C-alpha positions in Angstrom: -6.1 -122.1 34.2 -6.7 -125.9 33.9 -3.4 -127.1 32.9 -3.8 -129.5 30.0 -0.2 -130.9 29.0 -0.2 -133.1 26.1 3.3 -135.1 24.6 2.1 -136.1 21.4 4.0 -136.3 18.2 2.5 -134.0 15.9 1.8 -135.8 12.4 3.2 -133.2 9.4 0.4 -131.6 7.4 2.5 -129.9 5.2 6.1 -130.0 3.8 8.5 -127.1 5.4 11.5 -127.4 3.1 14.6 -126.4 5.4 12.6 -127.3 8.5 13.6 -130.5 9.0 17.2 -129.1 9.6 16.1 -127.3 12.7 17.4 -128.5 15.8 15.5 -129.5 19.1 16.6 -129.7 22.7 16.6 -133.3 24.1 13.5 -134.5 26.0 13.8 -134.3 29.8 11.2 -136.6 30.4 9.3 -138.5 27.2 6.7 -140.6 29.8 4.1 -137.5 30.2 0.3 -138.3 30.0 -0.9 -138.0 26.7 -4.7 -137.1 25.9 -6.5 -135.7 22.4 -6.9 -132.5 22.5 -10.1 -130.8 22.3 -9.4 -127.4 22.9 -10.0 -124.9 19.9 -7.6 -122.4 18.4 -8.4 -119.0 19.3 -7.7 -117.7 16.0 -10.9 -115.9 16.0 -10.7 -114.3 18.9 -9.4 -110.5 19.1 -9.7 -109.3 23.1 -9.3 -110.8 26.5 -9.9 -109.2 29.8 -10.3 -110.3 33.2 -14.1 -110.1 33.5 -14.5 -112.7 30.3 -13.8 -116.8 30.1 -10.2 -117.5 29.9 -9.2 -117.6 26.1 -8.2 -121.2 24.8 -4.4 -121.2 23.8 -2.6 -123.9 22.2 1.2 -123.8 22.6 3.5 -126.1 20.9 7.1 -126.6 22.5 10.0 -128.0 20.6 10.9 -130.0 23.5 9.7 -130.5 27.1 12.9 -129.7 29.2 13.8 -128.1 32.5 16.5 -125.7 30.1 12.6 -124.1 30.1 12.2 -123.6 33.5 10.3 -120.1 33.6 8.1 -121.2 31.4 6.9 -124.1 33.5 7.2 -121.5 36.7 4.5 -119.7 34.9 2.2 -122.6 34.5 3.0 -124.1 38.0 2.7 -120.9 39.7 -0.8 -119.7 37.8 0.5 -117.0 35.6 -1.4 -117.7 32.7 -4.6 -118.1 34.5 -4.0 -114.9 36.2 -3.9 -113.3 32.7 -6.8 -115.0 31.2 -5.0 -117.7 29.4 -6.2 -121.5 29.7 -3.3 -123.0 28.2 -2.7 -126.3 26.0 0.9 -127.5 26.0 1.9 -129.7 23.5 5.3 -131.2 23.1 6.0 -130.9 18.8 9.1 -133.1 19.7 11.4 -131.3 16.9 11.1 -127.7 15.5 10.4 -129.0 12.4 7.3 -130.5 13.8 6.6 -127.7 16.1 6.9 -124.9 13.2 4.4 -127.1 10.9 2.0 -127.1 13.8 1.6 -123.2 13.8 2.1 -123.0 10.1 -1.3 -125.4 9.6 -2.7 -123.6 12.7 -2.8 -126.7 14.7 -1.0 -124.3 17.5 -1.6 -120.6 17.9 1.8 -120.3 19.2 5.2 -122.2 19.0 8.0 -122.2 21.0 11.2 -123.4 18.8 14.9 -121.8 17.7 14.3 -118.7 15.8 16.2 -120.2 12.7 12.8 -122.1 11.7 11.4 -118.5 11.3 14.5 -117.7 9.2 14.1 -120.5 6.9 10.4 -120.5 6.3 10.4 -116.6 5.6 13.3 -117.3 3.0 11.2 -120.4 1.4 8.8 -117.5 0.8 5.8 -118.1 2.8 3.1 -115.6 2.9 2.1 -115.6 6.3 5.2 -116.2 7.9 6.2 -116.4 12.0 7.5 -113.8 13.6 9.4 -114.3 17.1 7.5 -111.8 19.8 9.3 -112.8 22.9 12.7 -114.6 23.9 13.6 -117.2 26.4 16.7 -118.2 26.3 19.6 -117.1 25.7 22.5 -119.1 25.8 22.4 -123.0 24.2 21.6 -125.5 26.5 23.9 -128.4 26.0 27.1 -129.8 27.2 30.3 -131.3 25.9 31.0 -134.3 28.4 34.8 -136.6 27.9 35.2 -140.1 29.5 37.8 -138.6 31.7 37.4 -135.5 34.0 39.5 -132.9 32.2 40.1 -129.7 34.9 42.2 -128.1 32.2 40.0 -128.6 29.0 40.5 -126.9 26.2 38.5 -126.8 22.6 41.5 -127.9 21.1 41.8 -131.1 23.0 39.1 -132.3 20.3 41.6 -132.3 17.3 41.7 -135.8 16.1 38.8 -137.1 18.4 35.4 -138.6 17.9 33.0 -136.6 19.3 29.0 -137.4 18.7 27.6 -134.6 17.5 24.0 -133.1 16.3 21.9 -132.7 13.2 23.3 -131.0 10.4 21.3 -127.4 10.4 20.1 -127.8 13.7 20.8 -125.3 16.9 22.8 -127.7 18.5 25.2 -128.5 15.9 25.8 -125.4 14.3 26.8 -123.7 17.5 29.1 -126.6 18.5 30.8 -125.9 15.2 30.4 -121.9 15.8 32.5 -122.9 18.9 35.3 -124.7 17.2 35.5 -122.0 14.4 36.2 -119.5 17.1 38.9 -121.4 18.4 40.8 -122.2 15.2 39.1 -125.9 14.5 37.9 -127.0 11.1 35.0 -129.3 12.0 35.3 -131.4 8.6 39.2 -131.8 9.4 40.4 -131.6 12.4 38.0 -133.9 14.3 35.4 -136.6 13.4 31.9 -135.7 14.4 29.7 -138.1 14.3 26.0 -137.2 13.1 24.4 -140.8 12.2 23.0 -141.1 15.8 19.5 -139.9 16.4 19.7 -137.3 18.6 18.1 -139.0 21.9 20.6 -141.6 21.4 23.9 -140.4 21.5 24.0 -140.3 25.5 23.1 -144.4 25.5 25.9 -144.8 22.3 28.5 -143.1 24.5 27.8 -145.3 27.5 28.1 -147.9 25.3 31.7 -146.9 23.9 31.1 -144.8 21.4 33.1 -141.9 20.7 35.7 -139.8 22.8 33.2 -137.4 23.1 29.3 -136.4 23.2 27.4 -133.0 23.0 24.3 -133.6 25.6 21.7 -131.8 26.6 19.7 -132.4 30.2 19.3 -134.5 31.6 21.4 -136.7 29.8 24.5 -135.1 30.5 24.0 -135.1 34.6 22.8 -138.7 34.1 26.0 -139.7 32.0 28.1 -138.3 35.3 26.0 -139.7 37.9 26.6 -142.8 36.6 29.8 -142.5 35.8 30.0 -143.1 32.2 31.0 -139.2 31.6 32.2 -136.0 32.9 30.9 -132.5 31.9 34.1 -130.8 30.8 32.5 -127.6 28.9 29.3 -125.6 28.3 28.4 -124.5 25.2 26.1 -122.3 26.5 29.0 -120.1 28.1 31.3 -120.8 25.3 29.4 -119.4 22.2 28.2 -116.3 24.5 24.8 -115.1 24.5 22.9 -116.5 21.8 19.0 -116.5 21.0 18.3 -120.1 21.2 14.8 -120.1 21.8 11.8 -118.2 21.4 8.0 -117.7 20.8 6.3 -117.1 17.4 3.1 -117.2 15.8 1.7 -116.4 12.5 1.3 -113.0 11.6 -2.1 -113.0 10.9 -2.3 -114.3 14.4 -0.5 -111.3 15.7 -2.8 -108.8 14.2 -5.9 -110.7 14.9 -5.0 -111.3 18.7 -2.9 -108.9 20.2 -4.4 -108.8 23.4 -4.3 -112.7 24.0 -0.1 -112.5 22.9 0.3 -109.5 25.6 -1.7 -111.8 28.0 0.3 -114.9 27.3 3.7 -112.4 27.3 2.8 -111.1 30.5 2.5 -114.6 31.8 5.9 -115.5 30.9 7.1 -112.3 32.4 6.2 -113.1 35.8 7.5 -116.3 35.1 11.0 -114.9 34.0 10.6 -112.7 37.3 10.2 -115.5 39.4 13.2 -117.5 38.0 15.6 -114.3 38.6 14.2 -114.0 42.4 14.5 -117.6 43.5 17.2 -119.7 44.4 17.9 -123.0 42.1 16.2 -124.7 44.8 13.3 -123.0 45.2 12.6 -123.3 41.3 13.4 -127.0 41.1 10.7 -127.6 43.9 8.1 -125.2 41.8 8.9 -127.0 38.3 8.9 -130.2 39.8 5.7 -131.4 38.8 6.4 -130.8 35.0 9.0 -133.7 35.4 7.3 -136.6 37.5 10.3 -138.8 36.2 12.8 -137.3 37.6 13.6 -137.1 41.1 13.6 -133.4 43.0 17.6 -133.7 43.6 18.4 -134.2 39.3 16.0 -131.1 38.4 18.1 -128.7 41.4 21.2 -130.0 40.0 20.3 -129.1 36.5 18.6 -126.1 37.2 21.4 -125.2 39.3 24.0 -125.3 36.3 21.6 -123.5 33.6 21.0 -120.4 36.2 24.5 -120.2 37.3 25.7 -119.9 33.5 22.9 -117.2 33.3 20.8 -119.2 30.5 17.2 -117.1 31.4 17.1 -113.5 30.2 15.7 -110.9 32.5 13.0 -110.1 30.1 11.8 -111.3 27.2 13.1 -108.6 24.3 14.5 -110.3 21.2 17.4 -107.6 20.8 18.5 -107.3 17.0 22.3 -107.7 18.1 21.2 -111.6 19.2 19.3 -112.0 15.8 22.6 -111.0 13.9 24.4 -113.4 15.8 21.7 -115.6 15.2 21.8 -115.2 11.4 26.0 -115.0 11.9 26.0 -118.6 12.6 23.5 -120.1 10.1 25.8 -118.1 7.8 29.2 -119.7 9.2 27.7 -123.0 9.1 26.5 -122.9 4.9 22.5 -122.3 6.1 21.6 -119.1 5.1 22.1 -117.9 1.6 20.7 -114.2 2.4 20.2 -112.5 5.4 16.8 -111.8 6.5 15.9 -108.3 8.4 15.4 -108.4 12.1 12.5 -106.1 11.3 10.5 -108.5 9.6 10.8 -111.4 11.6 11.1 -110.0 15.5 8.5 -107.6 17.5 9.3 -106.4 20.5 6.3 -104.5 21.4 4.7 -107.1 23.4 7.6 -107.8 25.6 8.5 -104.3 26.0 5.0 -103.8 27.4 5.1 -106.7 29.9 7.7 -105.3 31.4 5.5 -102.3 32.6 3.2 -104.5 34.6 
């Protein structure tokens, strides 16, 4: 596979209603080389096999983050090449932009929070987006305090100022879900500052804003390294297993290109297997080329943190219980008026078949 990484901000070609509320992970590396994407999508290609030319697939990821290590292991180890996929990776910098790229046809496959597919479906989209593979099973953000708190309890946040995330996005919804699970009212028991741009909260915290901040990597580790903060809790651990990010494509694309989706899923499963069977140090060494602006020690620290909390599933199967928990979180946050049938927005056939390879 000729690996092409493009970190461009896609121009929205259509309005996608509530998708502006969808969250995104913090980008680990905003300095990726950018170039114009000249690869055509594969909407009209229905089959690929080992004897034919590689099939071009454009994947739009919500953010470029170490949080998604199994995917980058699949890229760096050549698993997409082995499956006959010539992958173009585009960073959307936001679930709303990633979903727009998929719906418009600029991307064949999207990688984002599954809440985006629910929002789109409930808006009445005819060619809606279906989730076919789940990568992460925990939230990827951490609560950072100004001082070390070895005996931290969530009730310690009462009366405090916390730098939070965007309303309706997964980071903020999971944070509020944990608060409620611990008997804390997000509206009255603390002050959650949602007025700071998601990528700027770490800088604001280091400059004195807030008593706590909710951060993705590498910001959490950077604050610790600089002596500006201390990780006191993992939202991924304390929220339980949550279907945080998944791969999806339009229903029409899945119908026309089942073999392409299967090959894509096979490559991902190989990446999942690699992560399950190697140490954080080995994983970090493999994915390091994806993050040239981050030193190997930092990458290893971050991978270890995600590895230890079992961030990544062993398989890509998106279970019904996980989907229903996601809708529970959306309802708790006041972002869901009516629940969506699991069978309408999730297919497990490709993930199950990939396990047989």
